[in-house]
C-alpha positions as YAML, in Angstrom:
chain: A
units: angstrom
residues:
- id: 1
  name: MET
  ca: [75.97, -73.54, 10.47]
- id: 2
  name: THR
  ca: [74.19, -75.86, 8.03]
- id: 3
  name: THR
  ca: [70.41, -75.83, 7.98]
- id: 4
  name: GLU
  ca: [68.69, -79.08, 7.09]
- id: 5
  name: VAL
  ca: [65.41, -79.04, 5.23]
- id: 6
  name: SER
  ca: [62.89, -81.61, 6.41]
- id: 7
  name: SER
  ca: [61.36, -84.06, 3.94]
- id: 8
  name: SER
  ca: [57.90, -82.56, 4.45]
- id: 9
  name: ALA
  ca: [59.21, -79.07, 3.73]
- id: 10
  name: ALA
  ca: [61.00, -80.32, 0.64]
- id: 11
  name: LYS
  ca: [57.78, -81.73, -0.70]
- id: 12
  name: ASP
  ca: [56.10, -78.34, -0.37]
- id: 13
  name: GLN
  ca: [58.73, -76.57, -2.41]
- id: 14
  name: LYS
  ca: [57.74, -75.55, -5.91]
- id: 15
  name: PRO
  ca: [59.39, -77.54, -8.72]
- id: 16
  name: THR
  ca: [62.44, -75.94, -10.25]
- id: 17
  name: SER
  ca: [64.27, -76.60, -13.47]
- id: 18
  name: PRO
  ca: [66.80, -79.43, -13.04]
- id: 19
  name: GLY
  ca: [70.44, -78.60, -13.48]
- id: 20
  name: ILE
  ca: [73.33, -79.76, -15.57]
- id: 21
  name: ARG
  ca: [73.17, -83.37, -14.34]
- id: 22
  name: ASP
  ca: [69.68, -83.76, -15.76]
- id: 23
  name: THR
  ca: [70.81, -82.19, -19.02]
- id: 24
  name: ALA
  ca: [73.68, -84.66, -19.23]
- id: 25
  name: ARG
  ca: [71.29, -87.53, -18.53]
- id: 26
  name: LEU
  ca: [69.03, -86.39, -21.35]
- id: 27
  name: ILE
  ca: [71.88, -86.16, -23.82]
- id: 28
  name: GLY
  ca: [73.25, -89.52, -22.74]
- id: 29
  name: GLY
  ca: [69.82, -91.11, -23.13]
- id: 30
  name: LEU
  ca: [69.43, -89.66, -26.60]
- id: 31
  name: ARG
  ca: [72.80, -90.99, -27.67]
- id: 32
  name: ASP
  ca: [72.00, -94.45, -26.24]
- id: 33
  name: SER
  ca: [68.75, -94.42, -28.19]
- id: 34
  name: LEU
  ca: [70.56, -93.40, -31.37]
- id: 35
  name: SER
  ca: [73.03, -96.25, -30.97]
- id: 36
  name: TYR
  ca: [70.31, -98.82, -30.39]
- id: 37
  name: HIS
  ca: [68.26, -97.54, -33.33]
- id: 38
  name: GLU
  ca: [71.21, -97.88, -35.68]
- id: 39
  name: GLN
  ca: [71.57, -101.51, -34.62]
- id: 40
  name: VAL
  ca: [67.94, -102.60, -35.05]
- id: 41
  name: GLU
  ca: [66.66, -100.40, -37.87]
- id: 42
  name: ASN
  ca: [65.52, -102.20, -41.02]
- id: 43
  name: ARG
  ca: [65.78, -105.64, -39.51]
- id: 44
  name: VAL
  ca: [63.25, -107.93, -37.85]
- id: 45
  name: LEU
  ca: [63.77, -108.75, -34.18]
- id: 46
  name: PRO
  ca: [64.93, -112.31, -33.53]
- id: 47
  name: PRO
  ca: [61.97, -114.62, -32.79]
- id: 48
  name: LEU
  ca: [62.86, -115.01, -29.11]
- id: 49
  name: LEU
  ca: [63.10, -111.27, -28.48]
- id: 50
  name: ALA
  ca: [59.84, -110.71, -30.35]
- id: 51
  name: TYR
  ca: [58.12, -113.41, -28.27]
- id: 52
  name: LEU
  ca: [59.62, -112.02, -25.07]
- id: 53
  name: GLY
  ca: [58.34, -108.53, -25.83]
- id: 54
  name: THR
  ca: [54.85, -109.83, -26.59]
- id: 55
  name: TRP
  ca: [54.77, -112.00, -23.46]
- id: 56
  name: GLN
  ca: [55.83, -109.13, -21.23]
- id: 57
  name: SER
  ca: [53.29, -106.77, -22.81]
- id: 58
  name: VAL
  ca: [50.52, -109.29, -22.13]
- id: 59
  name: ARG
  ca: [51.75, -109.72, -18.57]
- id: 60
  name: LEU
  ca: [51.76, -105.98, -17.88]
- id: 61
  name: SER
  ca: [48.32, -105.48, -19.37]
- id: 62
  name: ARG
  ca: [46.91, -108.29, -17.20]
- id: 63
  name: THR
  ca: [48.65, -107.14, -14.02]
- id: 64
  name: HIS
  ca: [47.29, -103.63, -14.44]
- id: 65
  name: ALA
  ca: [44.01, -104.54, -16.15]
- id: 66
  name: ASP
  ca: [42.03, -102.76, -13.43]
- id: 67
  name: PHE
  ca: [43.77, -99.48, -14.27]
- id: 68
  name: LEU
  ca: [43.15, -100.03, -17.97]
- id: 69
  name: LYS
  ca: [39.44, -100.57, -17.38]
- id: 70
  name: ASN
  ca: [38.99, -97.64, -14.99]
- id: 71
  name: PRO
  ca: [38.09, -94.44, -16.89]
- id: 72
  name: GLU
  ca: [39.99, -92.36, -14.33]
- id: 73
  name: THR
  ca: [43.27, -94.22, -14.85]
- id: 74
  name: SER
  ca: [43.00, -95.83, -18.29]
- id: 75
  name: LYS
  ca: [44.69, -92.99, -20.22]
- id: 76
  name: ALA
  ca: [47.63, -92.81, -17.80]
- id: 77
  name: CYS
  ca: [48.01, -96.58, -17.72]
- id: 78
  name: ARG
  ca: [48.04, -96.84, -21.50]
- id: 79
  name: PHE
  ca: [50.64, -94.11, -21.65]
- id: 80
  name: PHE
  ca: [52.92, -96.04, -19.29]
- id: 81
  name: LEU
  ca: [52.43, -99.34, -21.11]
- id: 82
  name: SER
  ca: [52.88, -97.91, -24.60]
- id: 83
  name: ASP
  ca: [55.28, -94.98, -24.10]
- id: 84
  name: VAL
  ca: [57.39, -95.87, -21.05]
- id: 85
  name: TYR
  ca: [57.64, -99.65, -20.74]
- id: 86
  name: ALA
  ca: [57.37, -100.31, -24.46]
- id: 87
  name: PRO
  ca: [60.40, -99.75, -26.76]
- id: 88
  name: LEU
  ca: [60.35, -96.24, -28.22]
- id: 89
  name: ASP
  ca: [61.93, -94.84, -31.34]
- id: 90
  name: PHE
  ca: [63.33, -91.46, -30.37]
- id: 91
  name: ALA
  ca: [66.34, -91.83, -32.67]
- id: 92
  name: GLN
  ca: [67.28, -89.10, -35.08]
- id: 93
  name: ARG
  ca: [70.09, -90.40, -37.27]
- id: 94
  name: ASP
  ca: [70.84, -87.06, -38.87]
- id: 95
  name: TYR
  ca: [71.33, -85.14, -35.62]
- id: 96
  name: ASP
  ca: [73.22, -85.91, -32.46]
- id: 97
  name: GLY
  ca: [71.71, -85.72, -29.00]
- id: 98
  name: GLN
  ca: [73.19, -82.33, -28.17]
- id: 99
  name: ARG
  ca: [71.55, -80.63, -31.17]
- id: 100
  name: ILE
  ca: [68.16, -82.17, -30.38]
- id: 101
  name: PHE
  ca: [68.38, -80.97, -26.80]
- id: 102
  name: ASP
  ca: [69.55, -77.50, -27.79]
- id: 103
  name: PHE
  ca: [66.65, -77.13, -30.22]
- id: 104
  name: MET
  ca: [63.93, -78.29, -27.84]
- id: 105
  name: ASN
  ca: [65.35, -76.27, -24.99]
- id: 106
  name: ARG
  ca: [64.75, -73.09, -27.03]
- id: 107
  name: PHE
  ca: [61.03, -73.65, -26.63]
- id: 108
  name: LEU
  ca: [60.64, -75.88, -23.57]
- id: 109
  name: PRO
  ca: [61.76, -75.37, -19.97]
- id: 110
  name: GLU
  ca: [64.58, -77.75, -19.10]
- id: 111
  name: ALA
  ca: [62.37, -79.42, -16.50]
- id: 112
  name: THR
  ca: [59.92, -80.34, -19.28]
- id: 113
  name: LEU
  ca: [62.54, -82.50, -20.96]
- id: 114
  name: VAL
  ca: [63.38, -84.57, -17.88]
- id: 115
  name: PRO
  ca: [60.47, -87.05, -18.35]
- id: 116
  name: LEU
  ca: [61.74, -87.63, -21.88]
- id: 117
  name: ALA
  ca: [65.25, -88.26, -20.59]
- id: 118
  name: LEU
  ca: [63.93, -90.71, -18.00]
- id: 119
  name: ALA
  ca: [61.82, -92.53, -20.61]
- id: 120
  name: LEU
  ca: [64.90, -92.89, -22.79]
- id: 121
  name: GLU
  ca: [66.78, -94.30, -19.82]
- id: 122
  name: VAL
  ca: [63.96, -96.78, -19.15]
- id: 123
  name: ASN
  ca: [64.04, -97.79, -22.80]
- id: 124
  name: ALA
  ca: [67.81, -98.27, -22.89]
- id: 125
  name: LEU
  ca: [67.79, -100.26, -19.64]
- id: 126
  name: SER
  ca: [64.83, -102.38, -20.76]
- id: 127
  name: GLN
  ca: [66.59, -103.25, -24.02]
- id: 128
  name: GLN
  ca: [69.68, -104.28, -22.07]
- id: 129
  name: LEU
  ca: [67.68, -106.43, -19.65]
- id: 130
  name: ASP
  ca: [65.74, -108.11, -22.47]
- id: 131
  name: GLN
  ca: [68.98, -108.95, -24.25]
- id: 132
  name: GLU
  ca: [70.43, -110.47, -21.07]
- id: 133
  name: LEU
  ca: [67.24, -112.44, -20.43]
- id: 134
  name: ALA
  ca: [67.13, -113.78, -23.99]
- id: 135
  name: GLU
  ca: [70.78, -114.81, -23.76]
- id: 136
  name: ALA
  ca: [70.15, -116.67, -20.50]
- id: 137
  name: LEU
  ca: [67.13, -118.42, -22.01]
- id: 138
  name: THR
  ca: [69.16, -119.52, -25.02]
- id: 139
  name: THR
  ca: [72.50, -120.33, -23.41]
- id: 140
  name: HIS
  ca: [71.39, -121.99, -20.19]
- id: 141
  name: LEU
  ca: [67.90, -123.30, -20.97]
- id: 142
  name: GLY
  ca: [68.09, -124.13, -24.66]
- id: 143
  name: VAL
  ca: [65.19, -121.86, -25.61]
- id: 144
  name: THR
  ca: [65.00, -120.86, -29.27]
- id: 145
  name: ASP
  ca: [61.81, -118.93, -30.05]
- id: 146
  name: HIS
  ca: [59.35, -119.30, -27.16]
- id: 147
  name: PHE
  ca: [59.43, -120.31, -23.50]
- id: 148
  name: GLU
  ca: [57.41, -121.64, -20.61]
- id: 149
  name: THR
  ca: [56.80, -119.48, -17.55]
- id: 150
  name: TRP
  ca: [59.18, -121.53, -15.40]
- id: 151
  name: GLN
  ca: [61.93, -120.98, -17.97]
- id: 152
  name: TYR
  ca: [61.27, -117.24, -17.99]
- id: 153
  name: GLU
  ca: [61.59, -117.07, -14.22]
- id: 154
  name: GLU
  ca: [64.67, -119.30, -14.09]
- id: 155
  name: ALA
  ca: [66.38, -117.11, -16.67]
- id: 156
  name: TYR
  ca: [65.39, -114.07, -14.62]
- id: 157
  name: ARG
  ca: [67.25, -115.49, -11.64]
- id: 158
  name: LEU
  ca: [70.21, -116.60, -13.74]
- id: 159
  name: CYS
  ca: [70.70, -113.01, -14.90]
- id: 160
  name: ASN
  ca: [71.24, -112.04, -11.27]
- id: 161
  name: ASN
  ca: [70.45, -108.38, -11.91]
- id: 162
  name: TYR
  ca: [67.94, -107.64, -9.16]
- id: 163
  name: ASP
  ca: [69.28, -104.11, -8.61]
- id: 164
  name: ASP
  ca: [68.89, -103.28, -12.30]
- id: 165
  name: ARG
  ca: [65.30, -104.55, -12.21]
- id: 166
  name: VAL
  ca: [64.57, -102.36, -9.21]
- id: 167
  name: ARG
  ca: [66.10, -99.44, -11.07]
- id: 168
  name: GLN
  ca: [63.79, -100.15, -14.02]
- id: 169
  name: ILE
  ca: [60.75, -99.95, -11.73]
- id: 170
  name: ASP
  ca: [62.02, -96.81, -10.03]
- id: 171
  name: LEU
  ca: [62.62, -95.07, -13.36]
- id: 172
  name: VAL
  ca: [59.05, -95.73, -14.46]
- id: 173
  name: THR
  ca: [57.66, -94.08, -11.35]
- id: 174
  name: GLU
  ca: [60.15, -91.22, -11.72]
- id: 175
  name: VAL
  ca: [58.69, -90.47, -15.16]
- id: 176
  name: GLY
  ca: [55.29, -90.00, -13.55]
- id: 177
  name: LYS
  ca: [56.61, -87.85, -10.74]
- id: 178
  name: HIS
  ca: [58.36, -85.53, -13.17]
- id: 179
  name: LEU
  ca: [55.28, -85.32, -15.39]
- id: 180
  name: ASP
  ca: [53.40, -84.16, -12.31]
- id: 181
  name: ARG
  ca: [56.00, -81.44, -11.74]
- id: 182
  name: VAL
  ca: [55.97, -80.40, -15.38]
- id: 183
  name: GLY
  ca: [52.18, -80.14, -15.33]
- id: 184
  name: ARG
  ca: [52.47, -77.51, -12.61]
- id: 185
  name: LEU
  ca: [54.88, -75.33, -14.57]
- id: 186
  name: PRO
  ca: [53.23, -72.23, -16.09]
- id: 187
  name: LEU
  ca: [52.47, -72.05, -19.82]
- id: 188
  name: VAL
  ca: [53.76, -75.56, -20.57]
- id: 189
  name: GLY
  ca: [50.80, -76.36, -22.83]
- id: 190
  name: SER
  ca: [51.15, -73.23, -24.92]
- id: 191
  name: THR
  ca: [54.93, -73.67, -25.13]
- id: 192
  name: LEU
  ca: [54.52, -77.20, -26.44]
- id: 193
  name: ARG
  ca: [52.17, -75.92, -29.10]
- id: 194
  name: VAL
  ca: [54.76, -73.35, -30.18]
- id: 195
  name: ALA
  ca: [57.41, -76.07, -30.46]
- id: 196
  name: LYS
  ca: [55.26, -78.51, -32.45]
- id: 197
  name: GLY
  ca: [55.67, -76.95, -35.89]
- id: 198
  name: PRO
  ca: [59.46, -76.69, -35.81]
- id: 199
  name: ALA
  ca: [59.76, -80.14, -34.24]
- id: 200
  name: GLN
  ca: [57.71, -81.64, -37.06]
- id: 201
  name: ARG
  ca: [59.75, -79.91, -39.76]
- id: 202
  name: LEU
  ca: [63.00, -81.15, -38.24]
- id: 203
  name: GLY
  ca: [61.77, -84.73, -37.80]
- id: 204
  name: TRP
  ca: [61.56, -84.68, -34.00]
- id: 205
  name: ILE
  ca: [57.80, -84.89, -33.77]
- id: 206
  name: GLU
  ca: [57.74, -88.21, -31.88]
- id: 207
  name: MET
  ca: [59.64, -86.64, -28.99]
- id: 208
  name: GLN
  ca: [57.19, -83.76, -29.01]
- id: 209
  name: ASN
  ca: [54.22, -86.13, -29.11]
- id: 210
  name: PHE
  ca: [55.61, -88.11, -26.19]
- id: 211
  name: LEU
  ca: [55.57, -85.01, -24.00]
- id: 212
  name: GLU
  ca: [52.08, -84.04, -25.13]
- id: 213
  name: ARG
  ca: [50.70, -87.54, -24.54]
- id: 214
  name: GLY
  ca: [52.33, -87.73, -21.13]
- id: 215
  name: LEU
  ca: [50.99, -84.42, -19.90]
- id: 216
  name: ASP
  ca: [47.53, -85.15, -21.28]
- id: 217
  name: ALA
  ca: [47.49, -88.56, -19.60]
- id: 218
  name: TRP
  ca: [48.71, -87.13, -16.34]
- id: 219
  name: LYS
  ca: [46.03, -84.46, -16.22]
- id: 220
  name: SER
  ca: [43.40, -87.21, -16.33]
- id: 221
  name: LEU
  ca: [44.60, -88.68, -13.02]
- id: 222
  name: ARG
  ca: [42.83, -87.62, -9.85]
- id: 223
  name: GLN
  ca: [45.20, -89.48, -7.52]
- id: 224
  name: PRO
  ca: [48.58, -89.71, -9.26]
- id: 225
  name: ASP
  ca: [50.52, -90.71, -6.14]
- id: 226
  name: GLU
  ca: [48.22, -93.66, -5.48]
- id: 227
  name: PHE
  ca: [48.48, -94.73, -9.11]
- id: 228
  name: LEU
  ca: [52.29, -94.67, -9.09]
- id: 229
  name: ASP
  ca: [52.57, -96.31, -5.67]
- id: 230
  name: THR
  ca: [50.33, -99.18, -6.77]
- id: 231
  name: ILE
  ca: [52.33, -99.81, -9.93]
- id: 232
  name: GLU
  ca: [55.58, -99.78, -7.96]
- id: 233
  name: GLN
  ca: [54.23, -102.11, -5.27]
- id: 234
  name: ARG
  ca: [52.88, -104.63, -7.78]
- id: 235
  name: GLU
  ca: [56.01, -104.71, -9.92]
- id: 236
  name: ARG
  ca: [58.30, -105.04, -6.92]
- id: 237
  name: ALA
  ca: [56.14, -107.80, -5.42]
- id: 238
  name: ILE
  ca: [56.37, -109.78, -8.67]
- id: 239
  name: LEU
  ca: [60.12, -109.24, -8.81]
- id: 240
  name: ASN
  ca: [60.59, -110.28, -5.17]
- id: 241
  name: ARG
  ca: [58.57, -113.46, -5.69]
- id: 242
  name: ILE
  ca: [60.71, -114.49, -8.66]
- id: 243
  name: TYR
  ca: [63.85, -113.94, -6.58]
- id: 244
  name: GLY
  ca: [62.37, -115.65, -3.52]
- id: 245
  name: LEU
  ca: [62.58, -112.52, -1.37]
- id: 246
  name: PRO
  ca: [60.18, -111.30, 1.33]
- id: 247
  name: GLY
  ca: [57.22, -109.26, 0.18]
- id: 248
  name: GLY
  ca: [56.65, -111.30, -2.95]
- id: 249
  name: ALA
  ca: [53.38, -111.86, -4.79]
- id: 250
  name: PRO
  ca: [51.32, -114.85, -3.58]
- id: 251
  name: PRO
  ca: [51.82, -118.23, -5.29]
- id: 252
  name: ASP
  ca: [48.15, -118.43, -6.31]
- id: 253
  name: ASN
  ca: [48.44, -115.16, -8.25]
- id: 254
  name: PRO
  ca: [52.15, -114.87, -9.08]
- id: 255
  name: TYR
  ca: [51.76, -112.02, -11.57]
- id: 256
  name: LEU
  ca: [49.01, -110.21, -9.66]
- id: 257
  name: VAL
  ca: [46.58, -110.31, -12.59]
- id: 258
  name: THR
  ca: [43.56, -108.08, -12.01]
- id: 259
  name: ASP
  ca: [41.38, -109.03, -14.97]
- id: 260
  name: GLY
  ca: [39.57, -111.90, -13.25]
- id: 261
  name: GLY
  ca: [41.14, -114.49, -15.54]
- id: 262
  name: PRO
  ca: [43.45, -117.41, -14.73]
- id: 263
  name: PRO
  ca: [46.79, -116.48, -13.17]
- id: 264
  name: GLU
  ca: [48.84, -118.07, -15.96]
- id: 265
  name: ILE
  ca: [50.25, -115.66, -18.53]
- id: 266
  name: GLU
  ca: [49.63, -116.93, -22.05]
- id: 267
  name: ILE
  ca: [49.95, -115.18, -25.38]
- id: 268
  name: PRO
  ca: [46.58, -115.26, -27.18]
- id: 269
  name: THR
  ca: [46.60, -117.20, -30.42]
- id: 270
  name: ALA
  ca: [44.76, -116.14, -33.54]
...
């Protein structure tokens, strides 16, 4: 007879180290990051992609301005905006993903590396979505180096990748949930300190720093579930409005800005 575990009971279970699937995801994410890094290293991003990245960074910072201003959530919010949503350079050209994982797993519990794997997956997916969006802007709307908001949203719809956008949002919240689990593992802080010297000598210090920043940011949160739920709700409401689906953000505040400024997203000029 099969015994089913209720969702409430599952939540009470202590976190365990993920299995081989999570290991494979980590390695795959590392290899994706390596491939992307080899393509973009030593070259300047095309003007449209650079503008798109800046515009989206401004939008995110205005949508979640209240979290950035709140001392209880500012560190965690900055971590998400700079380390999860923003493009990261985890690439190590001299070593493949398997060797990086094998090294770090000598010092760190496998569960500790899952947030890194998820962040790499967010990064790879975000790069893909930005490329698709830039192509739609150029091919269908004649955009060259900058765009108007209506063009951005029209290109969003032309890409017709709603499920991928939902996945992007879900991955971001998954990073936070796994950081919460990692923070409850014993001796994680001391283990990270042990790994720091070797990681620096082998050129993998940015990966190490990512984990340290994430855990430090997460410890500053008093209500992590509320923080993650709010981010997910806001991002999904913005996405649903663009696609004309129920549950979308209101027309008078289409990007749910919380800084008290006008609802239009504009890149500040010098």
